[in-house]
N, C-alpha and C positions, 0 to 999 in steps of 0.2 A: 736641396738641390732646386725648389724655385726661389728660397731668400735670394739664393749666389744667383741666377738668374737672373733676379730683377736686379739686382746688384747691379749685375754687369751694361743691362740695357740703361738702367739710367744715368750710370759714368758715361756712356757709350752718348748718350743725349745730353746731357749737360757738355762734354766733348766740343760739341758739335755742334749747340749752339754758342758758345764759349768762343770759335773758330770766326762762325759768323760774324755774331758782334766785333766780335776784334777785327776783322779784315775791312766790315763798312769804316768802324773808324779810325784808320790808318788811309782806309782811299781816302775821306773827309780831309785829314790832315795833311796829305800831297796835294792835295784843292787848294785848300786855300792858301796854302805855301806860295802855288802857284799862281794864284789869284792876288796875292798877295808879292809876286815880284814883275808879272807877266799884266795884271790889270785882267780889265774884264775879257779883251779877243783874244788873249793866250787863254783864259778861262773858256773861252768857246772852241778854242781847236782846240786843246787836251781835253776837254769833253765829245768832242765830233771827234776824236782820234780813236778811245778808248769807247764812245757806243757801237762802230764798224759791227756789222753780222759777220763779216770773216772774222773777226777777234773771235766770235764765241763763249763769251764771257760772257757769266750769270748775272755779270754787274747792272746795274741802277741808275740813269743819269736824267735829270730832269733840271738846267736852268732858265729859269724865270725868269722876267722883268717885273717893277711893281706892281702888275695887272695880272698877275700870273701867265704873260703873256708864251709862248716857248720862246726859246734864245737858241740851246742843245738838249742832247739832251737821243733817249732812246726810250723814252716816253711820250705820248701825245700829248695828256695833259695833266693835271694839275690830279693828286688821287682827294675827292670828296669824303676826306674821314680826318678826324680828330686825332692827335697826338694822344700817347697813351698813359696810365701812372709812370709807365717805364721811362718814356721818354721815345718811341718806337714807334712806329706806326707801320698795321700788319692791314695788308690787303690783295685782293684778286688784282691780276692781271688780265687785260681785256687780249681775248685772243686776237691776233694779228697774223698767223699763220702760221707766225717765224716759228712756233713755242708749238710742243708737243707733247701730247699725253694727258688732253685733259685738262682742265682748270687750274692754271696754276697760281700760290702761295708766295706772296710779298714783305720782308721786313726794308723795313727804312725809318731816316733820319735825315729829320731838315732843318736848314736853320740862315738865316737872314745875311748875306754883305755886305760892305757899305753900299753906300747910293740906293738899296732896297732892295737886290738883284736878292734871289730867293735859290736856293741850290739845293735838290733832293737825292742823294743817295742812300741807294738797296741792293739789295739782294736779289735773286729767283730762287726760293729756298726749295725749288722743284728735288736740286743735286741728296739737299740732307730729308727731303723726305725719301727722297728712292733711298737715304743710305740706310736714315732710320727705318726703314722696311725692310731691306735685306735684310738686317741687324733683328728683328724683329723674328720673322723668318725662320733664320742660324739658329738659335734660341730656341722657339719652339721646333722646330727638328731633332736641333739636340738634347730635347727636354723629353721629350716626345723618344730617343733614342734609346737616350736614360732609364724615361719612364720601364719602356718594355724592358732594357737588358736588368734591371730592376726586378720587375717584378720574372722574370723567368728564372735569374738567380736563387729571387726568395722561396718558387718553387720548386727547383731543383738542390735549395741547401732545406728545405723542411723536411722535401721527398728525404734528403738520407738520414736528416735524423732521424724520422718516422720510422723510416728502415732500421735503424742502427739499436732505436729503441724497442723495435717487433720483435732483433733477435734476443736482445734479453728478456721482451715480455716473453718469451717460445724457451726460450732457454731455465726460466722461472717455472713457468707450466710444467715442463720435464722434472724439474726437477724437485716440486708440490706431492706431483707422479709419484716419487719414487724410487727417482735417478738421482740419487744421491752423490753422485762421480761426479756427475754431467759440470764442464764451468762454460761460463762467455765467454765463445773467441774472439779474438784482438784481429784488428784491424794490421798492426807494425805500425800507425800514425804519430802513435802515440798523442795523438787530440783529449779532447777533453775525457770522449765517449771511451777512451782506448784506457784512459787511467782513473774512470768511473768502474768498467769491467776487473780492471788490475784488484782495482780495490775492494766488490764485489767478489771474486774468485775466492783473494786472500782472506774474506771474510766467511766465506761458508767453506775456506776451508779450513780456519778455525774455529768452527761451527763442529765443523767432519770432528777434528782433534778432540775438540768437546765432548762431544758423543762416548768420541772411543772409547774416551777417559770414564763417563760414566757407566759407559757397560761393564766397564773394566769393575771402578770401588764398586760396581755392584757385584760384580761377580766376588772379588775379594771380604768383603759387607756380607754375601752372603756363605762366604770359605769361613770365614775367620769367626761367626757364629753359630753354625751349621756344629762343630766338631766340642765347642764348651756345651754346649746347650745340647747333645750327642751326648757327651759323655756325663750330664746334668745328669739328664732322661735314665740313662743306660747307671748310675749308680743307686739310683732312686731304688727303683727299679729290684737289683741283685740285694741291697737292703731288705727289701718288702719278701724278696723268695724266702732271703735264710732265718734258720731261728733267729727271734724274737732276741734281742742283745742292746743293752747299752750301749756298752763301748762300740759297738758296731753302729746302732743312730749315730753316735756323737761323731766319731769320725767321719761319715759319710755330711754329717750337716758341716761339720766346717771343710769338706774341700765339697762341696757344691757353695758354702757360702767364697772357698777363692775362685771359684767358677765366676759366680755371681757379680764379684770386686774385677773378673776380669773383662764382663760384660762394660761394667760400668763405666768402668776405664778407660772402656773406649767409645766410648758413647761419649763421658765424659770430650776426652782429645777433639772428637768430633765439633762439641758444642762449641768448643774454645778456638778449633778454625774458626768456623761460620763467625761467631765474635770478632775474633779477629779481622777478622779478614771484611765487616761491614763496619768496622772504622769504630767499631764502640764499645774502649776496651773498660773493664769491668771496674776500678777504683779509677779516684784522678789523677793527670800526670802530674808526679812532683820531682823536686829535684831528687836526684840520687843519686851514688859515688858510687862508680861503677869499680872500681878499686875493687873497696871496702866491703861492697856485695859478690866480688868475686872470689875473697879471700872466704866469706861466711860458708859458699857454697860448695871452696874445696876441701874446708876446715868437714861437712857436715860426708863428703864420699871420699874422705881419706882414709875412714875405718872400712868401707868398701873396698876398696882400692887394694888397702894392705888384707882383707880377705882373702882375694885370687892370688896375692903376691905378685902384689903391682904397686908402684913408686907411685904417689902426686904428688906434684912440684908447683906452686902459686912462682908467680915475679908480676909484681906490681913496683910505679913509680912509684918515686916518693914521699908525691904531694898526693889530694886526692882529683881525679877523673867523674866530674861532672858531668852528666846529662839527668833528660828528666822523660822520665817511663811511670813503668807500671809494675811494683817489686813479685807481687803473686804472678803477673805473665812473662815479665822478662826470669824469677824465677823458674820457670815451666818451658822455658826454648834454651834456658844455657842447660838447667840439669838435663835435659835430655840429649846434650850434643855430649855433657863427659859421660855419662850411663852411656850414649853408645859407645863411647873409645872405652869404659871399663870393661866393657860385654865383651867387644869384639878385638882387643891386647890381648895375647898372650900369658903366661906368668910369666913373671922377669921383667916386663916387660917397663915401657915409663909412657904416663901423662901428665901433659904439660902444660898449664895453664897462664897465661899471656896478658896482662891489659897493661894496652899504652894510648899515651893522646899522640896524634897522627895528623897537624893543621885543624880542621875544621869536628875532625870528627874521633872519635873514641875507635882503638881496637882490639876488640877480645880475639883472642885464640885456644884453641882447644887444640892439641897436636898428641898424635901417637908415636905408637913403631907398630899396630897390629898389619891386616892384608891389606887394609888400603882399597878406596872405591876405583873399579876402573872408568878410564878419563868419560868415555863414550856414556857411562851409566852417573854420569856425578849429578847430570842435571834429575834425571828422572826419578833419584831417587830422593826429591820433594816433592814429588808427584804422593796423592792419597792411596795408604793402603799397598802402595808401591815396594818391593822388596826385595834383596837380590838375588836369591832362597827361594826359590821355585818352590822349593817341596813346603815350606814354612814352615818348617821346622820346627826355628829355631822360635824362643818365647820374644813374644811383641806381636804390636799391631800392624806395624806400618805408617804409625801414622807421627811420630817422633818429628824428622826432619820438615812435614809437613808446616806444621804445631809453629816449630822454631823460624820457618819461615812468613808464616802467617804476622808472626808477634812482633819477626824483624820488623816488616818492613811497615807494618800498624808504629813504628818511632820511626818512622823516619828510612830505616837504613837496608842494608844491605847483606847477605847471605849468603858466602862463594865456600866450596872444598877445593882442597889445591891435594900434589904430591908433597908426602912427607919424608920419602923415598928411604925405608921404607913406612909406607904410613898415610894418616890424615894427616890435616891439616884445616878442622871448619876454624873458618874467618866472619867475624861479626863486625862491621863499622855502623857507631849509631851515630849522630850528631851529637856534639856538643851543647848545655845549657847553654842557651847568649852570652849571659855573663859568665860562661868560663871557653867563648869562643873568642 
């Protein structure tokens, strides 16, 4: 603001000064022309005419002879000043009663005409000074007004900002005090504070969902571990109560090993999910032919499917479909999909595994004609320990799809569940290796 006001003042002063200089120069040029055309007498007449008080002009004239005796003009004597470096003379006018408002400053220049006659032409700067003072006063009042308005606006804006921040602080205090359902209120203006409040509320919603998920996972872990541990204790207790028998002890130990294996499998799956979500694969990513990998996996599960009365088919393209991945982790992920299809497809059904290239992605699908999964549940089944069966009596730990998604995401891909009408289709998309894409 100060720089702008200073620029306005400087431009105004420069303009006024230039106007004064140009006016004096034009007057000198005109008088010189009069002298050439009409001689000294004509010049005296013109100067006397222009010097009359009733004209109200701020121009100053003085025509003198060689000895500086006045011949014409509205100045009584020649100023006792030297010409300055810029060619102008600046002096204070004497108070002759015709000028009001205190001492006046004049600016003039002079030159010598033919015959030694000297001519001084100048201008009273009182009007220019008054104009300059009015500009200064206007700029000062404008600056003061802008300063006051700026301070008021700053105070209002800062108070509004602090009020919004205080609202966020109060809400945060209530949330930390245990009111987890409370959210930051929105003003509806769509400004930065509203966007901040929306982001914070979304973050709080996500935290609440995660906390609810953690509670659900904790409950599921407790349920899934309590049952096998309870069976272990019961078998051992019964074996100790019964009469000693080598065969009975062997049977109980074998059942105990089975329960322990189930518990170890649960913890292994949890560790694998954590490892995949942390982005640290167990082995080095290497080139891998997904088509050959899927055929080997189908050959492994084909006897299991035939034993249950299912038909397992595999369809791949004519050439290799190369990706980069960790064979062990991918095998666990895709094996979980095939195992789920075998587990839930009724006897006489079909399981189809298909691998194909789709642009820059490799697409692997596992389709079955079992009961499928309701559309509203297809995202939730990827949560840890989530199972469609509320009684949780079916064999399994609810970690297979969670592990599959974690591994696929680790490899930069996606996994979705779609309807097969009837049945379910698990679709895995993985990026092709750079040289293959």
